[in-house]
Backbone as CSV, one residue per row, in Angstrom:
resi,resn,N_x,N_y,N_z,CA_x,CA_y,CA_z,C_x,C_y,C_z
1,MET,-5.640,44.207,43.580,-5.419,42.979,43.537,-6.115,42.486,44.752
2,ASP,-6.893,41.387,44.721,-7.598,41.033,45.769,-6.771,39.916,46.948
3,ARG,-7.348,40.324,48.106,-6.773,39.491,49.059,-7.923,38.368,49.670
4,SER,-7.754,37.146,48.983,-8.720,36.178,49.439,-8.121,34.891,50.328
5,PRO,-8.870,34.696,50.891,-8.815,33.662,52.103,-7.507,32.883,51.955
6,GLY,-6.405,32.626,52.602,-5.409,31.794,52.460,-4.361,32.704,51.820
7,GLN,-4.537,33.891,51.320,-3.527,34.571,50.552,-2.678,35.721,51.578
8,ALA,-3.475,36.117,52.779,-2.817,37.200,53.411,-1.902,36.559,54.502
9,GLY,-1.042,37.221,54.814,0.365,36.692,55.618,1.272,36.197,54.989
10,GLY,2.105,35.938,55.744,3.568,35.213,55.088,3.557,33.571,54.882
11,THR,4.578,32.925,54.743,4.729,31.548,54.724,4.690,31.009,55.943
12,SER,4.594,29.458,56.017,4.186,28.801,57.160,5.607,28.377,57.649
13,GLY,6.786,28.618,57.010,7.951,27.808,57.545,8.575,27.465,56.351
14,ALA,9.286,26.213,56.655,9.886,25.152,55.459,9.029,24.975,54.433
15,ALA,9.908,24.748,53.174,9.147,24.391,51.939,8.782,22.854,52.014
16,LEU,7.663,22.774,51.313,7.114,21.171,51.153,8.175,20.298,50.094
17,PRO,8.269,19.311,50.474,9.048,18.398,49.829,8.362,18.118,48.400
18,SER,9.055,17.926,47.198,8.547,17.931,45.830,7.426,17.052,45.825
19,ARG,7.653,15.459,46.304,6.646,14.964,46.370,5.275,15.254,46.728
20,GLU,5.367,15.813,47.647,4.006,16.549,48.447,3.457,17.596,47.449
21,ILE,4.384,18.532,47.020,3.878,19.751,46.295,3.019,19.025,45.044
22,ARG,3.653,18.066,44.432,2.870,17.483,42.989,1.528,16.960,43.498
23,ARG,1.179,16.845,44.817,-0.184,16.554,45.173,-1.222,17.381,45.350
24,ILE,-0.595,18.912,45.781,-1.375,19.879,45.901,-2.187,20.364,44.796
25,PRO,-3.549,20.373,44.865,-4.538,20.663,43.825,-4.548,22.414,43.379
26,LEU,-5.183,22.704,42.377,-5.315,24.106,42.020,-5.666,24.861,43.135
27,PHE,-4.893,25.866,43.797,-5.482,26.710,45.055,-6.545,27.408,44.343
28,VAL,-7.791,27.008,45.020,-9.180,27.647,44.824,-9.880,28.332,46.092
29,PRO,-9.675,29.520,46.276,-10.617,30.079,47.315,-11.801,29.611,47.345
30,ARG,-12.637,29.286,48.738,-13.991,28.960,48.707,-15.096,29.331,47.998
31,GLN,-14.981,31.005,47.970,-15.962,31.614,47.282,-15.994,31.585,45.659
32,TYR,-14.767,30.826,45.148,-14.331,30.840,43.759,-14.616,29.965,43.386
33,ARG,-15.342,28.728,43.983,-15.447,27.294,43.517,-16.612,27.451,42.793
34,PRO,-16.679,26.257,41.591,-17.871,26.248,40.791,-19.145,25.722,41.426
35,PRO,-19.978,25.966,41.218,-21.271,25.461,41.683,-21.568,24.041,41.535
36,ASP,-21.229,23.556,40.363,-21.414,22.088,40.263,-20.397,21.668,39.027
37,VAL,-20.241,20.180,38.543,-19.316,20.046,37.808,-19.545,20.347,36.435
38,SER,-20.875,20.489,35.981,-21.330,20.964,34.857,-20.429,22.523,34.396
39,TRP,-20.076,23.342,35.204,-19.797,24.716,34.799,-18.125,24.081,34.532
40,MET,-17.631,23.011,34.918,-15.982,22.584,34.655,-16.279,21.932,33.340
41,LEU,-17.246,21.024,33.284,-17.257,20.414,31.773,-17.460,21.443,30.800
42,ARG,-18.514,22.540,30.742,-18.781,23.460,29.977,-17.914,24.299,29.593
43,LEU,-16.883,24.466,30.413,-15.723,25.521,30.279,-14.664,24.531,29.370
44,MET,-14.284,23.173,29.398,-13.429,22.495,28.973,-13.882,22.229,27.398
45,ARG,-15.396,22.191,27.485,-15.984,21.918,26.089,-15.953,23.295,25.061
46,GLY,-16.031,24.261,25.917,-16.054,25.454,25.021,-15.011,26.055,24.988
47,ASN,-13.994,25.719,25.637,-12.685,26.173,25.449,-11.419,25.297,25.412
48,PRO,-11.554,24.591,24.602,-10.974,23.268,24.308,-9.430,23.042,23.918
49,LEU,-8.922,24.364,23.588,-7.559,24.603,23.571,-6.800,24.201,24.677
50,ALA,-6.218,23.187,25.206,-5.908,23.633,26.405,-4.109,23.650,26.424
51,LEU,-3.542,23.930,27.449,-1.996,24.053,27.717,-1.620,22.702,28.412
52,MET,-0.954,21.927,27.833,-0.363,20.704,28.537,0.863,20.832,29.037
53,ALA,1.147,20.421,30.370,2.433,20.457,30.850,2.946,19.155,31.433
54,THR,4.245,19.089,31.280,4.642,17.764,31.736,6.062,18.194,32.274
55,ASN,6.550,17.347,33.112,7.921,17.606,33.835,9.018,17.667,32.800
56,GLY,10.108,18.761,33.073,10.980,18.902,32.158,12.198,18.018,33.019
57,ASP,13.485,18.408,32.596,14.542,17.716,32.917,14.857,18.507,34.398
58,PRO,15.481,17.652,35.423,15.792,18.053,36.826,16.116,19.430,36.612
59,GLY,15.648,20.547,37.568,16.135,21.726,37.361,15.926,22.592,36.169
60,ARG,15.311,21.943,35.044,14.693,23.112,34.031,13.056,22.908,34.191
61,ALA,12.900,23.993,33.408,11.384,24.380,33.366,10.530,23.307,32.576
62,PRO,9.132,23.067,33.168,8.313,21.864,32.555,8.289,22.314,31.000
63,LEU,7.876,21.394,30.239,7.616,21.422,29.011,6.238,21.677,28.951
64,ALA,5.772,22.362,27.745,4.360,22.949,27.548,3.943,23.129,26.113
65,THR,2.753,22.521,25.893,2.100,22.658,24.409,0.582,22.972,24.493
66,HIS,0.355,24.044,23.965,-1.298,24.198,23.457,-1.547,23.089,22.499
67,LEU,-2.644,22.189,22.870,-3.016,21.724,21.723,-4.635,21.265,22.098
68,PRO,-5.416,20.568,21.069,-6.791,20.300,21.079,-7.429,19.245,22.076
69,VAL,-7.994,19.368,22.877,-8.487,18.391,23.794,-9.977,18.162,23.873
70,ILE,-10.333,16.968,23.682,-11.856,16.767,23.860,-12.084,15.526,24.887
71,LEU,-13.453,15.599,25.160,-14.242,14.761,26.140,-13.911,13.339,25.502
72,ASP,-13.654,12.085,25.887,-13.314,11.047,25.241,-14.978,10.562,25.056
73,PRO,-15.716,10.522,23.718,-16.851,9.944,23.319,-17.163,8.628,23.904
74,GLU,-16.132,7.799,23.930,-16.254,6.488,24.272,-16.096,6.127,25.687
75,SER,-15.798,6.902,26.666,-15.755,7.090,28.007,-16.877,7.623,28.760
76,PRO,-17.696,6.817,29.423,-18.856,7.670,30.092,-18.491,8.629,31.181
77,LEU,-18.922,9.612,31.289,-18.723,10.696,32.447,-18.805,10.144,33.767
78,PRO,-17.858,10.312,34.543,-17.944,9.398,36.156,-18.958,10.171,36.975
79,ASP,-19.783,9.572,37.829,-20.806,10.091,38.645,-20.505,10.770,39.868
80,SER,-19.165,10.759,40.356,-18.407,11.341,41.139,-18.372,12.866,40.989
81,ASP,-18.612,13.802,42.056,-18.636,15.185,41.597,-17.256,15.750,41.411
82,SER,-16.283,14.706,41.782,-14.802,15.327,41.524,-14.417,15.180,40.171
83,LEU,-14.943,14.226,39.257,-14.729,14.066,37.890,-13.560,13.191,37.799
84,ALA,-12.895,12.789,38.961,-12.025,11.637,38.685,-12.500,10.709,37.882
85,GLY,-11.379,10.312,37.066,-11.682,9.210,36.076,-12.508,9.549,34.615
86,LEU,-12.402,10.956,34.529,-13.128,11.297,33.245,-11.969,11.147,32.083
87,GLY,-12.291,10.798,31.200,-11.506,10.387,29.696,-11.492,11.428,28.781
88,LEU,-10.308,11.728,28.433,-10.076,12.643,27.473,-9.083,12.183,26.281
89,LEU,-9.221,12.688,25.106,-8.425,12.690,24.001,-7.431,13.756,23.344
90,ALA,-6.702,13.764,23.185,-5.645,14.881,22.815,-4.797,14.244,21.554
91,HIS,-4.085,15.329,21.005,-3.408,15.147,19.897,-2.418,16.273,19.585
92,LEU,-1.045,16.105,19.056,0.075,17.084,18.951,0.681,16.559,17.838
93,ASN,1.803,17.357,17.216,2.795,17.056,16.185,3.603,16.204,16.823
94,ARG,4.017,14.764,15.939,4.898,13.861,16.631,6.307,14.690,16.464
95,ALA,6.623,15.790,16.011,7.803,16.390,15.770,8.194,17.081,17.007
96,ASN,7.024,17.250,17.831,7.037,17.906,19.052,7.917,17.423,20.029
97,PRO,8.728,17.671,20.872,9.673,17.406,21.876,8.753,16.694,22.874
98,GLN,8.036,17.195,22.943,7.087,16.786,24.057,6.494,15.369,23.863
99,TRP,6.308,14.914,22.388,5.874,13.650,22.217,6.577,12.743,22.827
100,ILE,7.767,12.753,22.970,8.499,11.709,23.510,8.255,11.188,24.731
101,GLN,7.424,12.354,25.911,7.150,12.199,27.096,5.871,11.415,26.995
102,VAL,5.140,11.355,26.143,3.668,10.770,26.084,4.065,9.458,26.010
103,ARG,3.529,8.965,26.800,3.629,7.198,27.377,2.702,6.840,28.637
104,PRO,2.153,5.709,28.367,1.196,5.246,29.479,2.072,5.504,31.043
105,GLY,1.117,5.995,31.844,1.664,5.923,33.440,2.317,7.600,33.559
106,MET,2.453,8.218,32.370,3.162,9.639,32.724,1.843,10.546,33.026
107,GLU,2.514,11.230,34.295,1.268,12.308,34.411,1.245,13.636,33.654
108,VAL,0.172,14.322,33.402,0.227,15.683,32.548,-0.825,16.400,33.437
109,LEU,-0.498,17.652,33.058,-1.357,18.950,33.372,-2.163,19.569,32.205
110,PHE,-3.155,19.661,32.325,-4.149,20.474,31.136,-4.594,21.248,32.006
111,SER,-4.490,22.510,31.352,-5.122,23.765,31.620,-5.936,24.552,30.885
112,PHE,-7.129,24.720,31.118,-8.059,25.451,30.239,-8.592,26.655,30.719
113,THR,-8.510,27.821,29.744,-8.785,29.051,30.091,-10.260,29.348,29.648
114,GLY,-11.127,29.814,30.210,-12.537,30.467,29.892,-12.570,31.764,29.803
115,PRO,-13.645,32.265,29.901,-13.906,33.819,29.662,-13.030,34.583,30.877
116,HIS,-12.146,35.746,30.717,-11.640,36.653,31.619,-11.727,37.911,31.200
117,SER,-11.599,38.801,32.063,-11.488,40.406,31.803,-10.906,41.002,32.847
118,TYR,-10.477,42.126,32.279,-10.074,43.490,33.414,-10.947,44.065,34.263
119,VAL,-10.947,44.359,35.355,-12.041,44.951,36.027,-10.982,46.392,36.693
120,SER,-11.392,47.501,36.085,-11.101,48.674,36.559,-11.835,49.511,37.860
121,PRO,-11.089,49.747,38.995,-11.663,50.381,39.962,-12.563,51.424,39.354
122,VAL,-12.508,52.172,38.514,-13.710,53.053,37.896,-15.121,52.414,37.948
123,VAL,-15.059,51.020,37.605,-16.520,50.429,37.726,-17.125,50.223,39.260
124,TYR,-16.125,50.374,40.235,-16.681,49.998,41.659,-17.855,51.480,42.025
125,GLY,-17.098,52.382,41.541,-17.441,53.802,41.964,-17.144,54.129,43.584
126,LEU,-16.231,53.271,44.015,-15.620,53.846,45.213,-14.560,54.717,45.577
127,PRO,-14.498,55.375,46.594,-13.191,56.364,46.887,-11.842,55.644,46.673
128,THR,-11.822,54.494,47.190,-10.659,53.543,47.195,-11.041,52.333,47.007
129,ALA,-10.299,51.702,45.924,-10.359,50.292,45.412,-9.243,49.814,44.738
130,ALA,-9.176,48.684,44.704,-7.900,48.211,43.745,-8.222,47.169,42.484
131,PRO,-7.706,47.621,41.443,-8.100,46.871,40.175,-7.997,45.222,40.307
132,THR,-8.421,44.530,39.425,-8.323,42.822,39.577,-8.755,42.385,38.353
133,TRP,-8.872,41.181,37.737,-9.096,40.632,36.656,-9.969,39.460,37.044
134,ASP,-11.051,39.293,36.674,-12.184,38.006,36.827,-11.536,37.067,35.738
135,PHE,-11.700,35.902,35.969,-11.279,34.690,35.104,-12.046,33.352,35.738
136,THR,-11.959,32.766,34.769,-12.383,31.308,34.736,-11.660,30.305,34.270
137,ALA,-11.135,29.193,34.907,-10.216,28.392,34.409,-10.637,27.113,35.140
138,VAL,-10.062,25.850,34.431,-9.841,24.613,35.028,-8.813,23.926,34.851
139,GLN,-7.957,23.195,35.734,-7.023,22.490,35.416,-7.362,20.778,35.806
140,VAL,-6.967,20.005,34.796,-6.846,18.788,34.976,-5.759,17.976,35.238
141,ARG,-5.588,17.377,36.497,-4.327,16.396,36.656,-4.460,15.157,36.222
142,GLY,-3.995,14.534,35.154,-3.854,13.308,34.713,-3.115,12.214,34.352
143,GLU,-3.332,11.174,34.198,-2.422,10.090,33.640,-2.881,9.744,32.004
144,ILE,-1.715,9.420,31.469,-1.838,9.054,30.198,-1.857,7.558,30.012
145,VAL,-3.094,7.265,29.560,-3.354,5.683,29.552,-3.366,4.803,28.457
146,GLU,-3.040,5.582,27.349,-2.836,4.979,26.307,-2.060,6.003,24.997
147,ARG,-1.429,5.464,24.385,-0.582,6.318,23.263,-0.932,5.395,21.973
148,PHE,-1.560,6.017,21.109,-2.153,5.417,20.055,-0.853,5.389,18.847
149,GLU,-0.570,4.007,18.169,0.854,3.886,17.474,0.017,3.741,16.124
150,SER,-1.130,3.144,16.428,-1.420,2.494,14.675,-2.181,3.756,14.050
151,PRO,-2.484,3.720,12.444,-3.214,4.810,12.005,-4.519,4.966,12.416
152,GLU,-5.155,3.585,12.335,-6.496,3.747,12.647,-6.928,4.243,13.711
153,ASP,-6.294,3.818,14.880,-6.683,4.670,16.333,-6.229,6.059,16.269
154,THR,-5.287,6.331,15.643,-5.143,7.901,15.497,-5.957,8.626,14.772
155,LEU,-6.489,7.719,13.708,-7.648,8.599,12.779,-8.904,8.489,13.429
156,ARG,-9.128,7.431,14.524,-10.334,7.835,15.434,-10.260,8.961,16.113
157,VAL,-9.287,9.273,16.703,-8.938,10.684,17.564,-9.230,11.345,16.837
158,VAL,-8.482,11.833,15.573,-8.878,13.113,14.573,-10.239,13.387,14.140
159,THR,-10.660,12.406,13.770,-12.280,12.496,13.385,-13.071,12.490,14.567
160,ALA,-12.981,12.345,15.704,-13.656,12.304,16.870,-13.373,14.019,17.242
161,THR,-12.131,14.309,17.091,-11.934,15.954,17.405,-12.813,16.791,16.461
162,VAL,-12.768,16.272,15.248,-13.343,17.169,14.021,-14.761,17.228,14.165
163,ARG,-15.192,15.979,14.746,-16.811,15.784,14.858,-17.432,16.855,16.221
164,ALA,-16.549,16.783,17.047,-16.881,17.665,18.356,-16.707,19.073,18.175
165,TYR,-15.658,19.657,17.245,-15.569,20.819,16.959,-16.559,21.362,15.770
166,GLU,-16.826,20.486,15.095,-17.866,21.083,13.973,-19.125,21.156,14.785
167,ARG,-19.548,20.144,15.608,-20.564,20.475,16.553,-20.788,21.675,17.114
168,ASP,-19.610,22.008,17.895,-19.722,23.106,18.954,-19.416,24.529,18.254
169,PHE,-18.646,24.354,17.385,-18.163,25.583,16.710,-18.109,25.798,15.222
170,GLY,-18.327,24.702,14.562,-18.272,24.799,12.986,-19.776,24.796,12.346
171,ALA,-19.835,24.330,11.118,-20.890,24.493,10.517,-21.524,23.028,10.036
172,GLY,-21.092,21.997,10.932,-21.539,20.850,10.621,-20.821,20.261,9.117
173,TRP,-19.632,20.748,9.033,-18.854,20.099,7.844,-18.875,18.703,7.731
174,ASP,-18.981,18.192,6.798,-19.010,16.462,6.136,-17.390,16.522,5.960
175,MET,-16.668,15.699,6.874,-15.338,15.257,6.865,-15.250,13.837,5.806
176,THR,-16.231,13.333,5.463,-16.165,12.180,4.587,-15.160,12.055,3.569
177,GLY,-15.219,13.337,2.561,-14.487,13.289,1.389,-12.941,13.696,1.587
178,SER,-12.859,14.103,2.838,-11.282,14.518,3.334,-10.545,13.278,3.949
179,ILE,-11.080,12.230,4.232,-10.545,10.912,5.150,-9.244,10.784,4.380
180,PRO,-9.357,10.518,2.991,-7.895,10.212,2.273,-7.042,11.112,2.699
181,TYR,-7.170,12.488,2.565,-6.246,13.813,3.103,-5.694,13.182,4.251
182,PHE,-6.712,13.066,5.260,-6.468,12.805,6.630,-5.239,11.684,6.962
183,ARG,-5.710,10.731,6.240,-4.705,9.273,6.125,-3.085,9.948,5.784
184,GLN,-3.053,10.765,4.814,-1.764,11.136,4.223,-0.895,12.008,5.573
185,ILE,-1.766,12.677,6.404,-0.989,13.575,7.428,-0.923,12.637,8.637
186,LEU,-1.485,11.700,8.656,-1.317,10.592,9.985,-0.263,10.419,10.690
187,PRO,0.771,10.153,9.539,2.198,10.122,10.383,2.746,11.022,11.049
188,GLY,2.450,12.263,10.803,2.988,13.417,11.671,2.000,13.847,13.160
189,VAL,0.816,13.068,13.329,0.011,13.256,14.131,0.221,12.147,15.415
190,GLY,0.660,12.726,16.657,0.557,11.849,17.679,-0.579,12.025,18.846
191,ALA,-1.569,10.919,18.743,-2.489,11.067,19.443,-2.751,10.225,20.993
192,PHE,-3.243,10.521,21.878,-3.138,9.825,23.126,-4.537,10.204,23.758
193,ARG,-4.871,9.177,24.952,-5.631,9.172,25.897,-5.425,9.551,27.172
194,VAL,-6.045,10.184,27.924,-5.714,10.716,29.398,-7.009,10.387,30.184
195,ARG,-6.439,9.676,31.486,-7.832,9.511,32.459,-7.287,10.624,33.511
196,ALA,-8.538,11.251,34.174,-8.036,12.601,34.898,-8.075,11.944,36.658
197,LEU,-6.984,12.234,37.370,-7.012,12.084,38.435,-7.514,13.065,39.345
198,SER,-7.511,14.323,38.967,-8.474,15.307,39.715,-8.809,16.442,38.732
199,VAL,-9.910,17.006,39.289,-10.395,18.354,38.121,-10.673,19.357,38.874
200,GLU,-10.038,20.450,38.709,-10.141,21.615,39.737,-10.849,22.983,39.001
201,GLY,-11.795,23.637,39.268,-12.142,24.551,38.726,-11.990,25.840,39.472
202,MET,-11.793,27.303,38.954,-11.876,28.415,39.587,-12.567,29.417,38.632
203,PHE,-13.694,29.825,39.503,-14.747,31.046,38.630,-14.601,31.962,39.492
204,LYS,-13.646,33.050,39.159,-13.587,34.385,39.708,-14.339,35.253,39.363
205,LEU,-15.372,35.811,39.983,-16.582,36.460,39.481,-16.902,37.519,40.301
206,SER,-15.510,38.118,40.741,-16.096,39.546,42.033,-17.004,38.746,43.192
207,GLN,-16.853,37.543,43.504,-17.643,37.224,44.612,-17.158,37.904,45.810
208,GLU,-15.973,38.267,45.919,-15.342,39.074,47.161,-15.954,40.352,47.531
209,GLN,-16.617,40.810,46.576,-17.222,42.213,46.439,-18.900,42.193,47.013
210,PRO,-19.334,43.218,47.561,-20.497,43.435,48.064,-21.642,43.086,46.890
211,GLU,-22.816,42.570,46.891,-23.661,42.363,46.054,-23.729,43.664,44.870
212,ASP,-23.989,44.889,45.613,-24.156,46.221,44.581,-22.849,46.556,43.801
213,VAL,-21.817,46.002,44.339,-20.530,46.127,43.517,-20.599,45.374,42.515
214,ARG,-20.889,44.023,42.842,-20.917,42.926,41.829,-21.847,43.444,40.848
215,GLU,-22.940,43.739,41.130,-23.875,44.145,40.083,-23.341,45.281,38.828
216,LYS,-22.814,46.114,39.670,-21.618,47.040,38.687,-20.924,46.254,37.665
217,VAL,-20.063,45.654,38.119,-19.040,44.767,37.396,-19.863,43.881,36.459
218,ARG,-20.811,43.459,36.801,-21.720,42.578,35.926,-22.301,43.338,34.700
219,ASP,-22.858,44.347,35.029,-23.223,45.573,34.142,-22.229,46.177,33.219
220,HIS,-21.009,46.111,33.842,-19.901,46.791,32.955,-19.781,45.634,31.755
221,PHE,-19.408,44.532,32.244,-19.396,43.439,31.376,-20.360,43.208,30.106
222,ALA,-21.467,43.470,30.664,-22.645,43.117,29.694,-22.671,44.356,28.751
223,HIS,-22.428,45.577,28.999,-22.473,46.748,28.299,-21.512,46.817,27.383
224,ARG,-20.243,46.217,27.605,-18.964,46.150,26.868,-19.467,45.683,25.291
225,GLY,-20.336,44.518,25.703,-20.918,43.706,24.643,-19.784,42.786,23.828
226,GLN,-18.555,42.726,24.282,-17.634,41.614,23.700,-17.923,40.105,24.062
227,GLY,-17.577,39.290,23.350,-17.803,37.958,23.562,-17.733,37.599,24.851
228,ARG,-16.258,37.456,25.411,-15.996,37.147,26.721,-16.426,37.807,27.743
229,ASP,-16.722,38.964,27.601,-17.260,39.763,28.717,-18.751,39.417,28.750
230,LEU,-19.172,39.157,27.722,-20.801,38.776,27.456,-20.975,37.699,28.474
231,GLU,-19.809,36.473,28.358,-19.986,35.103,28.982,-19.709,35.592,30.516
232,LEU,-18.834,36.397,30.827,-18.770,36.648,32.397,-20.166,37.121,32.611
233,ALA,-20.909,38.057,31.941,-21.967,38.692,32.580,-22.930,37.573,32.932
234,GLY,-22.903,36.660,31.825,-23.914,35.552,31.922,-23.624,34.830,33.333
235,LEU,-22.368,34.339,33.521,-21.983,33.566,34.543,-22.287,34.151,35.809
236,MET,-21.980,35.557,36.189,-22.252,36.420,37.256,-23.919,36.518,37.562
237,ALA,-24.876,36.489,36.513,-26.080,36.833,36.441,-26.860,36.078,37.560
238,ASN,-26.247,34.584,37.736,-26.720,33.818,38.993,-25.781,32.698,39.197
239,PRO,-24.766,33.121,40.051,-23.720,32.210,40.124,-23.649,30.969,41.181
240,ARG,-25.120,30.890,41.304,-25.251,29.635,42.211,-26.308,28.496,41.271
241,ALA,-26.569,28.989,40.172,-27.351,28.312,39.573,-26.720,27.847,38.139
242,ALA,-26.983,26.493,37.922,-26.048,25.719,36.753,-26.572,26.499,35.459
243,SER,-27.730,26.757,35.391,-28.330,27.434,34.009,-27.516,28.726,33.863
244,ALA,-26.976,29.133,34.741,-26.041,30.511,34.686,-24.727,30.354,33.687
245,CYS,-24.540,28.931,33.625,-23.205,28.674,32.824,-23.572,28.378,31.495
246,PRO,-22.833,29.045,30.237,-23.201,28.852,29.078,-23.298,27.331,28.616
247,CYS,-24.580,27.009,27.949,-24.828,25.552,27.481,-25.097,24.764,28.519
248,ALA,-25.224,25.009,29.723,-25.386,24.473,30.850,-26.674,23.398,30.653
249,GLY,-27.632,23.790,29.767,-28.825,23.036,29.349,-28.410,21.664,28.733
250,GLN,-27.208,21.368,28.160,-26.716,20.308,27.409,-26.027,19.347,28.659
251,PHE,-26.005,19.688,29.660,-24.989,18.833,30.871,-25.560,17.441,30.679
252,GLU,-26.879,17.139,30.541,-27.614,15.771,30.371,-26.802,15.119,28.916
253,GLU,-26.669,15.599,28.127,-25.908,15.204,26.790,-24.563,14.909,27.142
254,LEU,-23.709,15.579,27.834,-22.548,15.180,27.930,-22.690,14.205,29.004
255,LYS,-23.229,14.293,29.855,-23.484,13.076,30.952,-23.646,11.728,30.160
256,HIS,-24.571,11.505,29.333,-24.501,10.401,28.154,-23.526,10.258,27.180
257,GLY,-22.662,11.148,27.231,-21.450,10.866,26.032,-22.224,11.215,24.604
258,VAL,-23.155,12.199,24.685,-23.711,12.447,23.314,-22.435,13.451,22.787
């Protein structure tokens, strides 16, 4: 278990007021920050099943739902490196109790998980070591700006989602013949638009280790030959270059809303 900067030692004293806690972004030690925003955009686009969390009743746990989230094709990407203002579209079942909370002005948290894997101390080849888990993640704190009530607006979100997923994961399926069926199930679909207030990414790729040890970890992931391990190995190959991120060559397409 790694001790990253800011994790050693005890607490600083009194707890922060709840209104200040809400403003604290995702904790990301300096060495785990992404090289540029394309890494976060790629992770979100390549792992679009996000966990949406909203505040529960006072003293109760937050509500959370896994749901599909896409970049809003009608919303241009912000020029800022912070990605504040990024537009997202999502939908869930209207029977889900969390749908009641979906209203303009409500803040939500989207958590996207990218490739991740366990690292056994055996990989290090050192006399003393501790295990860890390398992982990649992006958190979007956003504000709901629109809750779609009309069937046509909801249909636009659904078809935009299908189009994005067929492009990135499917076989180019033509949905035209299924639009009448889509219309039949629309009454059960709750769609909405979110504007990002902040976007934070953490790419923990054994950067705390010496270069020779990192190379052993990278080779371990590559030789395992599994999908997420191969993605991690690719990210670790050159962690300061955007080209190391899967599909990073399409960043310009994302930038122009393609």
